[in-house]
N, C-alpha and C positions, 0 to 999 in steps of 0.2 A: 648384655642390655642392663642402662644401670639401675640403680633401687626405684628412682623417682620414675623413671620409664617404666621398670615394672610393674609399679603402683598403678600409673596412669593407665596401662594396658586391663589391668583389672578392674579397675574402675569402669571404663567406658564398656566393657565386656562383661562384667556380672549382674549379681543382684542389684536393684535400685535400693532399696530399703538399705542394704549393707553400704552402697555408696553413699545415702546418705548419712549414715552412722561414722562412717569413713571422715568425711571431709568435715562434719561438725566437732568431729574429737582434735584435729588438728590446730596446732599452736599458730602464730601469725608467720613465723618462720619458716615451719614447713608448709603452708598454706603457700608464700611465696616462692620456695623452690618448688613446689607441687605444680604450681600455675606457669613456670618458664617450662618444666618437660610437657606440661600440655599442651600450650601452643604448640612448640615443637612437634611432638606427636602428631597434630592435627596436619599440621605441614605436612609430615613426613607422609601422611596416611591423605594425601587431598586428591587420590584419583578414587578412593573408596566412595559409597554413597551408605551416607546414616542416614538411619530413620527408624522409627518408633522406639524399641527399647534403647538400643545403641543412642540414638539420638537424646533420649529422656536422662541418660547416663551420664552424657556429657554435658546437657545445660547443667545438671547437678554438680557436676564437678566444676564446671565453668565459674557457676556462680559460689560455689563454698571456695574457692582458690584463687578465684583472678580480683584484682584490687579494684578495676573501675569497672563503670557500665561499657566503656568504649571496648576496653580488650573485651569481655564477654560478648560485646554485640560483635566483633571480629571473627572472634570463634564459631558464635551461634547462627551470624548473619550469612554464611559461607551457602553457595547455592547448590553444593553436594551435598547439603546437611537436611532433611525434610521434618519439620516440627509437626507435620498434618495428624500425627498418631501420637504425638508426643504430650503427654498428662504434665499440667504444670503444677498438681498439687506437693509435687515432691520438691522441686527445685523452689517454690513458695516457701514450703517446710525450711529445706536447710538456708533460705535467705533469712528467715525469722530467727532460728539458732543461729546466726553467725552476727545477726544484727545489720544485715545489709539493707540499706537506706535508698540504696539507685534502681531498685526492681522496675519503679517507671519508666527511670532514663534509658534503661534496657528495654525497656519496651517500644519507646518511642525511635529508639535508634534501629530497632527490628523492624519498624513501621516504614522507615527509610530505605530497607534492604528487601521490601516485599517484591517478587518478581511478576513484572508486569504480564506474564503470559499465563501466570497461575496464581493471580493475588489471592486466592481464598486458602493457599496450601498451609500458611502458618498463622492464619488470621485468628485460631482459637486459642492457641497457645499465649499469643501477642494479648488479646483481650482479657484472658484470666489473669494476666499480670496485672494489667490494668484495673480491672475489677477488684482485685486482692489490694491494692495501693489506693484504691476509690479515687482512680486518677482520671480526670477527662480524656476522654477518646479523641486523638487527632481526626478532622474532618477532611482530609487531603483524599484527593480520587482513587488513589490507588488502596485507600482503604477503605473507603465507601463502597467500592467494586469488591475487595475482600469480604465484606459484610453483605452485600448482594448474593454472592458464592454462596455464603454458608447458610444464607437465609433460604436457599434453594434446595439445599442437600439436607436431609436430616441425620444425625449425627448416628453412630451405633446405636445410641441408648433410645434414640426417638422414632422410630421406624411406623412406630403406630400411632404415634402424637399427630392431631391435624396440624395444619399447616398456619390456620390460624391461632392456634393455641402457641406453636413455634415461633411466631411470630410475636406473640402479644408477649412472651420472655425474652426474647433475644435481648442481647444485651446491646445497649446504646439507643434504642429504636428512637427514642426522642429526640437524640443528638443526630442522629443521621440521617432517619427519615428525611428529613426537609432535603437533603443534599442529593437524594437519590433522583430526582428531577434534574440535576447538574451534570452529572457524569455520565458520559458515554458509555453505553455497553451495559448499563445495569438490566434496562428491558431484554435484552437478549439474555442475560442468565435466569430471568423469571419467567420467559416464555412459554417452558412446558410445566411450570411448578404445578403439580396435583391437576392433571389436566382435565377437564370437566367433559361430561358425554358428547355435549355440544363442539368439543375442540377448545375451548377457551381454557385459557390460562388459570388456574385458582389464585393467582396473588391478588389480580384486582377485587376479587370476592372476598379476599382475606381483609386488605385494606379499607375496604368499603367496609367489612363488618366492625373493624377496630373504629372505624370514623364513629359508626353508628352507637357504639358502645363509650364515645368520647374518650379512648384513649388514645387516637390520634385526631388532630385538628381536621375539620373538614372542609375548611378555608383553605389551608395550606394544600390538602391532596388535590384540591379543584384549580386553583391558581398555580400549582407545580405542574399538573397534567397538562393546562394548556401554554404553558411556558414551554414544556419539552417538545408538543406538538410543533410550535412555532420555529424550535432550534433544528428539529427533525430528528430521525436515527434510522437507522435500517429498518425495513420493513417488519420482519419479523418480530424486533426490538419494540418497535413502534405500537406492534398491537397490543401488547399488555397495557400500555396507556390509553389506547384507544376502548380497550375494555375497563380502564380503571373509571374514563368517565363515563362510561353506559351504566357500569357498577352505581356510581357514586348518583346518576340521575337528578342532573341538577334542575332545580326549580327554576320557574320563571323568572321568577325575581334575580336569581343567580345569572340567569343567561341574560338580561336584561344589564344588571351590573354589569358584567364582562364583553358587552356589545362590541366593543371597539377591536376586541381580542377576535371574537369568531370573525366578524370580518375581515380579519386579516389574515387569518386561515382560509376562509375561504376564496381571496384571492390570490394570497402567495404562499399557503400551506400546499405541503405534500399532496398527494392526491385523495388517498385515505383519510387525512385530515382535513383538507376541503370536503369531503364529502359529508365528513361529522358534522362538520359545523354548519354545512347546508340542511341535512336533516333537522339537526338542533333550534336553526333559525325558522325553519318553517314550521315548526311548531307553536312558535310565539302567534298566538292570533292579532295583534297590534304593534307590529313591527314597523319603526318609523320608514316612509314609503322612500323619500328623501334621502337618506342614510342608504337605504339599500339599491337605490338607483345608482348613486354614485360608487359602490363597488361592482353593480353586476358587468360594467363592460371589461374590467380584468376577468371577470369570470369567465365572459364569454370569449374572451380571448384565449383562454385554456386550451392546452392539443385534447385532454380528457375529454372524449368525446360524450360518454355517459353524462360526467358532470355538467357539461355546456346543455345537452339535452334537459337534465333535470332543471337546471338555472332557466330553461327556455320555457318547460313548463309552468315553473312558479309562477314566471313574469305574465304568462298569459292566463293564469287564474285569476292574479291580481287584476289585471287589464279586464277580466270580464267581471268580476265584482265590481270595480269601481271604475265605472265609464267615462268618469270626469277627467279620471288621468289615463285613460288609454293613449289620447294620443302620445303622453310623455312616455310613458311604456314602449310604447310599439316605434320611439325614436331609438330607444335603445337597443331593444330585440332587432335593429336594423344594423348594430354593431355586428352580431354575428353573421351577417349575410356576406362578410369576407371571410368567415373561418375557411380553412384550409380544406377541410374535412367537406367534402362538396356536398354531402347530402344534408349533413348539418345546416351548411348556407342556405342551402334551398328551404329547410324547415323555417330557420330565421325569417329568411324573405318573407315567407308565404304567412307568417305570424304578424310581424311588422305590416302587411297591405291587410289582414285583415280588420287591422284594429287601425287604419287609418293613416298609416306610413306610405308617402310615395317615395319611391326609390329613386335615386337620382340616374340619369341615364347614364351607361357604362362609356367612362373616358376611353377617348381614341388609343389603342394597343400602341404603344413603341415598342419596336422590335431592337433588344440588345443582346449582346451578350455577356460576360462575364464581367463584373466591375469588382474587381479586387485590388487592395492597395498593394503597392509594391514590396517587395520582401526587403525588409531593413537588414543592412549587413548585420553580421555577429557582433555581439556586442563585447568588449575587452574583458580579460579575465579577471577578477578582481586583485588587490594588491596584496603580495605574499604576507604570512602570519610571520611576524616578527619579534613578539613577546611573548612572554610564558604566559601571562594572564590572559591574552587574546586567543593562545593554543588550549588553554585549559577551558574558556568559555567555550570555545566550539566542540572539544571533547564531550563536554557536560552535555550540551547539546545532543550529540550524533547518541551518547550511551544513555541518556534520558527518554529516548523515543522517535526523535524528531529523523524526520526522514532528510538523509542528505545524498545528496545527488553526487554525481561523478565530480565535478568543479569542486563541491564541498570536501569532497575525502581528499581530493589531490591537494587541495591548500592545508589540511590536516597533514597529511605526508610529508611535503616539502616543509611545514612550517614544524614540524619534528625534527627535521633535520637542522633547518638554520636555527631552532630554539637551543636544542642540544650543543650541537657546535659552539655557538657563543657562550652559553652560562649552562652546565650541565645541571650544578647545584639548584639555581632559580628553577629550573624546570622540573626538575624532581618536586620543589616543595611546592610549585604552583599546581602541578598534576594528581600530588599525593590524594588530597583529599576528594578531590572527583570523582578519582579511581576508586578509591575505598568507597564511597555511597553508592558507585555503579555497580559494587562486586566484583570488579576485576584482579583485583588484588587478591581474593579468596580463590584462588587457582582452581575458578570454575573452567570447566571447558566450552561454556556457552561464549564466550566474548571473541573467543579465538577463532570460532565458527563464523564470527561477523564480519565481513570487508576485506575478506583475505587474511584473517590473522591478527591485524589489527592490536586487537587486545593483548595476544602474546607479546608482541614488542613492548606495550606499555607498562606491562605487569613486570617483563625483564628491567625496562628502565626503572620503574619506580619502586615497584612492591615487593621483591624478593630477594632472601640472600641467596638463592640459587639462581645463579645465571644460565645456566647451559641451555642454549636455545633448544627446541624441540628438533629432534631426526628427522622430523617433515622438512624443516627447512634447508637441509644439508641435502636431502633428497632432492628437492626443488633448484637449488643450486647448481649441482654436481649436472643434474639430467637439463637444464636449461643451455648451460656452457658445453655439454657434448653436441647439443643442436646448432650452437651456434656455429662450431665450429666444424660439424661433419654431417648435417643434415639430415641426423637420425630423425626416425620419427619418437614422439615423447614415449617415456616409459609406463606413462597411464593414459591410453588413446582416448578411452572413453570420458575423461575431463577435458573439456572445451577447453581450446588453444590461450582464448582471451580470460577465461578465469584462472588458467595457471600462469599468465603471465601477470596478473595482477598480483597471484599469490608469491611469485617469486619478488616481485619488486618489492614486498613487504618484506618477503626475509632478506634481501641485502638490507633494508633498512635495520632491521633486527639484527643482524650481524653485527651492523657499523656498533647500535647503540647497547650491546652485550658490552662490548670493549674488553680491553685485557684480561686475562684470565678466565674468559669464557671458553666454550670447546672451540677447537679448532675446527676450519669449514676449508675444506678443497675448491679449487676453482682459479679463474684468474685472476692476477693483480690487480687492485682497485685502488681508487682516493679513499685515504682516511676520511673519516668522517670531521675532523677539523678541514681537510682540503676542499671540503663541498661547503663550508657553512655559509659562506658570502654568496655561492652559487646557486644552493639548493639543488634538487633534482632539474637534469635536465630535461627529464620528458613534463616539465610542469606547464600545464595548459597557456598559450597567450591570447586565446578567444573561448569566449565561454559554451562555445560547441565540443570544445577540448583539443582543436587544434593549436598546432605549434607553428608558428611563422620561421619560416627556413631562416632568414636570415638572425633571427633571435637564438636559433638552436646554434647556429655558426658561433657566434657571439659568445654562448656560454662553451662552446668547446675551447674557445680560443681563451677565456679565462681559466680554465682548468690547467693548460699549458701542456705541459708533460704527464699529468696526472691524467688517467684513465676514468672516464664514469664507470657506472657499473654494468654489467651487459645488459641486464633484462630492462633498467632504465632507457639505456642508450635505445633499443631496440623499440622500445615504446616509443619515444621520442620522433624516432625515424617513422613509424607508424601513423604518427599524428601530422607529419608534412602533407603540405599538398600534392595531388598527385600529378605532379606536371614536371618537365625537365626544365633544367638550369643548369646550363653550361658553365656560364661565368661565374656563379656562385660554386659550382663544384672545382672549379679550378682554387679558387682560394680555400677552398676547404682541404684540397690536395697539398698545398701549400702550407698547413700547417704541420704536416711530417709527423703526425700521429696515426696509430691506430683507429682511432676516432674519427678522426678527421677525414680519412681514408675511407669509412663506412657511409659517411655522409655522403661524401664525394661520389660514389659509387652510386646510393641511393637516387643522389639527383639527377645523374645521369641515364638512371633507365626510367626514371618517372613514376617509382612507386611500384606496389604489386601488381602482378601480371593478373588479366580480367580470366576469372574462370568460366566454365560454363554449367549452365542452369538447367535443370530440366525439372517441370512440375511432376509429381510422383503422388501416388495413393499410398498412405501407409497406413497399416493394420494394427488394431490394439494387440499389444503384448500378450505372451501368453499366460496363462494362469500359474499361478505359484501357490502352488500346495492345494488342499481339498478345501481351504477356505481362504480367499481375495478379496477382501473389503472394496479394496481402490479396482480390481479387476472388474467389477461388475458396474461402476459409476464409470469407465471411459468409454469415449464413443468407439465403436466399430471398424470406422475409417475416418482419416482425415487428409487432407490434401497439403503436402509440404513442398518443399523445394530441396531439390539435392544438387552441390555445386562437387564439380571437379577439376581435376588440375588439366589443362589444354596437352596435348601431346608436345615433346619437347621442353616445356617449361618445368623450371625446379621450383617448387614448394620449399624455401627454403625455411619457414616458419611456419610449415604444417595450416598454412589460416586456411588455404583455397580448396579444402575437402571438408564439404559439410553433410555427412551421408546422412540416410531418410532412414530414420529412427523409428523405431515401433511407436506407437501410441501411449504414451503413459501421464503421468499427473510431473506438470513441470513449475518447479518455483521460483517467483522471482528475487532472486539475492544480489549476485553478483553481476546478473545479468543487466541491472539498469547503469551498469558503469560500461556498458558494451559500445553502444555510440559511441562516447568521448574516446576509446579506446581507439576507434577506426574511424574519426570523423570525415574521412574522403571518402568512405567507401559503404555509404550507407545501403546498398542493395546488399551486399554481402553480408554485413550485421543483420538485415532482415532475414535471410535466410539461417542464420544462427536463431534468432531469435521467435522465428515464427510461430514454432510449436509453443512458447508463451502466450503469444497473440491468440492464436487460434483455440488456447484451452480458456479463454474469456467466453468465448463463443458454443463452442461443444462441451465444454466443461464449468462454464458459469463460473471459473474463479474470478475474482477479481484481480485488478493492477494489472493484467499482462498488456492489455493495450496503451496503457501509459506511457510506452516506449517511444510509441510513434510520433510525437513531436518531436522527439529528440532528434530521430532520424529524419524527417521531414526539413530541419533545421541543418542538418549536416548537407555534403554536399559527395558526387559521385553519380553513378549511370543507375538509371530505375532501371529496376529487376524484375521479372515475374515475383520474387519472392516479396518485394516492396508492394506491388500490387495485390498480391495475396493477404497480405499482412493487412492493408487498408481492409479490404474488403469482409476479413473478418473481424476485425475492427468495430466495424458499421452494425456487425450484428452481436456485440456483447451483450450480454446480459445485465450488465452495471453499467448505470446512467454516465459514471464518471469516465468508464472506457469508452465507450460512444460519440461522448464530447472530445476525448484524446484524439477520436480517431476523424470526426469531423474537422479539428483543427490542424490535423496531419494532411488531410485531404485539399485543404482551404490554404495552406501552405506551397504544399506542393504545385497546386493548380496554379498560383499567383506566381510562382518560380516555372511554370513552364515546364514540370519534372513529374507527372501524374498522366499515366496511360487510364485516361477514362472507361475506353473499353473495353480494354482489359480489365478494369476494374467491375465494370458490370458483368462481364462475361464469366467471373468468377462468382459474383452474388447469384447469378441465375443457375450455374449449373451447382453450388455447394449447395442450393436450397434445392433442386430438382433432385440431387444425392441423399438429401435429407440430412445435412450435415451442419443447418444452421437455422435459424427460427427466423422466416422473413419478417414478418411483423415486426421484430426490432429495428429492420432497416429505416422504415417509416419517417420515423421523426428525425434521425440523423439527415437524411436527405434533403428534408425539406429544410432543417439548420440551416445546410450549406447551400440551400437555393435561396433562403430569402438572407445570407450572411453576404452574398454577391457572386454567387456561382451557378446561374441558372442553367447556363449552357452546359457546364463540367455535369451538372445532375441529372438534364436533360441525355447527354450521352450515357453517361452509366445506367439510365434506365432503359432507355433503349436496347441497351446492349445486354441486358437482363432478362426484356421482357421476353423475346423468343422461345428462351429456354422455359420460362415461368409461366407462359401459357400452355405448355403441353403439360404441364402436374395436372393428375386428376387425385381424389378432388383438387380444387383450386387453392394454393397455400393462404392461410389468415393473411391478411396485409393486402394481397395483392389488388383489390379494389383501390386502396388506397395509394398503392405506388401508382396504377393508372391513373387516379385524379392528380397525382402532382406532376405524370408526366404530361398530362395535358396542359395543367399551369405553365410547366414550363418551354412547353413546346410553342405555347401560345407566346408568352413573354418574349421568346428569343428570336420566333419568325424561322427558325433553322427547322428544315424538312429533313428528316432520318428515316429510313425506311424499316418498320418493323414487324419482319415475317411470322404470320399467324395471327396478326390482331385483325384485319381485316374479315378473318373468320369466325372471331369470336364475336364482333362487334355485328355480324350478321344475325345470329343467333335470333331465336323470338326470344319471347318475354322481358319481363323488365327487371330481371334481377340484377343488384348492384354491379356483379361484374360486366355483365352485358351493356349497363349504361355507362359507364365508367371508359369501357372500350369504345363503345360510341362517340364520347365525348374527345377523346385522344387521335380517334381519325380524324373527326371536324377539327380540332385544333393544329394536325400536323398536316394539313393539305396545303 
């Protein structure tokens, strides 16, 4: 260890006061030498976690030795360094002793490196630097979110301080408070702050008190609250702003001044915000009737029955109060007579008649089937990336948090090859500032975990003196090569094959960009990076679904000549081909006289992957791990999944045809979002792979799982039990975005003739009967599907689901609504479908809604 290295080691592992004194006593040359060694030392210890006193000592050394804010930010902005408990005072002290003038610049640079997953982690350290320099705080989203996080959690010395007092003296309150309404996630951080006995969050009360003290502007808070409700937010996060509105208790004049906003919330806002607007407006004694009646039809058409019933009651009250306007109000009431909820429609019709409106005679029913537009052909893939600046923009969006689909990732991978092969220097120059801002060059492990390890490739290309590729790449490449030649099972069978395929392709790119001097890889000889510059990746999609046209793949292999494509990339290209036999093109591929050409010819002659056997099975919850297992208790006790197995006599060369029925566990959406585009001609097989993820959107209430369903529907291939079951689970998802995705998939499949409606309905019935899904969630998606042009498909789904549902005791919540929807779709289509058990329910005595709706369905389906 050199003298400078030994000094650095003692600085970052010793006494903070001694560190301040040491670096303050250095001359400029000593600081320069120590700064060089400090940067090298941190790089050598890139796998260590720096926290508390070591992080403080490192910050002292960085500010005391490094010459610029940029270099100090490079050291302190690494994601393996936590400044959460790092006091800024010694850092400010050493900056004052040295005469540093760039402390505010350092703080702003560290703001740009705030981790999106934990924005409050380094916030106090940055805030104290800015306060010491009397610098204005940034108002970007991440800094504001970090402020919200720190406001919701007291510091070590503040546990006995009331929330309102902490907020009153919180740094930058005046500058950042107006932005809290613009940034997604702020309400979620405040949902449980100092929770009150009645369950309300304490933050609304604290903010309202600060407004009463005129510490915060009341008008800003009220207008901001309404604007946040208009934009929407997750329910738990929105409750904070609803509570703030109630805590502010706007006066009648304040409500009248904002009447258009309240009416817009009532018509278009989220249900909780609409209900708040409705309650607020009903308190006005002199609301303008014309304005209210203009908005009322939109409210009466909303799906929330509680909101519509309250609106009906309000209009009824107004009609009784002002008989001169009763006829006008009655005409508006009649709008709700067409509401999809039959009980609401009956109530509206009765009120309209009561106030003098004569309902029009029902129009003659025209029996129709589904009226769905034809499925458009898949769009072509966008052109490849050929310029370093465009590549940098795409990567900046990727690491900036934008959701990148499979096509976007493929463009980045292909563009990385093309751009690096054409001009490595220009590519590095374009990417370096982007990767620096994203923290990829800080040797954090997190970027490598995303998107198959792309972060590792990028930092080897642009950001490190050490170009030794990870050992995991060697394992991936050698394992894939063995499989391709011997058909052996993978060394890590617990890892999905499609995930391994993506990671192996990224490893192939990493081997290429590492260039001369990097660690050697074993494996088959492949084309050099420069040879692929004009061709790019042979697996680059031709269509937006991820598919590769067979003629285009042949052309790419012909342009490569004697040079071989990378093995995993060629495998991916073959898996993206249409699953059809093409003997003429196979003959042309054979004539190329190359191993890759022969591989293409063999694939075209066999018509793609063999068809596996599928079986619906019930998986049980995984075993408990240890005496305390938080996730275990959240898991459903059982779940329906689909097991795929290799047919007898079939060789599963790629290991893709076996999908075991694994125990129920948490599944996260990561590489899975790319799987439909990896097997675009085998959507039924991919559905078996992703089914646990989709099911988790319904039985675990996890968001995002059903987002894969439209991607599967746009692909081709056979319909399998896994696809039917996935659609059923998606319709019962907890989050609205997932249910909307399930409806989109249902409509696409129905239009293409690829939906087994009876199978989907059967799954809905059995899943509900076995208490695996929540039936009430299914009502609106199926109602939307019928309204979108698929009444016959909806009726068939319901007819298949109802027999099992009618036997459940007690009747599940939402069953009367499904019976009402079934009656509507049966009447609209004129198709009679037998529903076993329906007549028995309709024959029961009484006038419960279940019995009433069963009788309606019996009448409609005659």
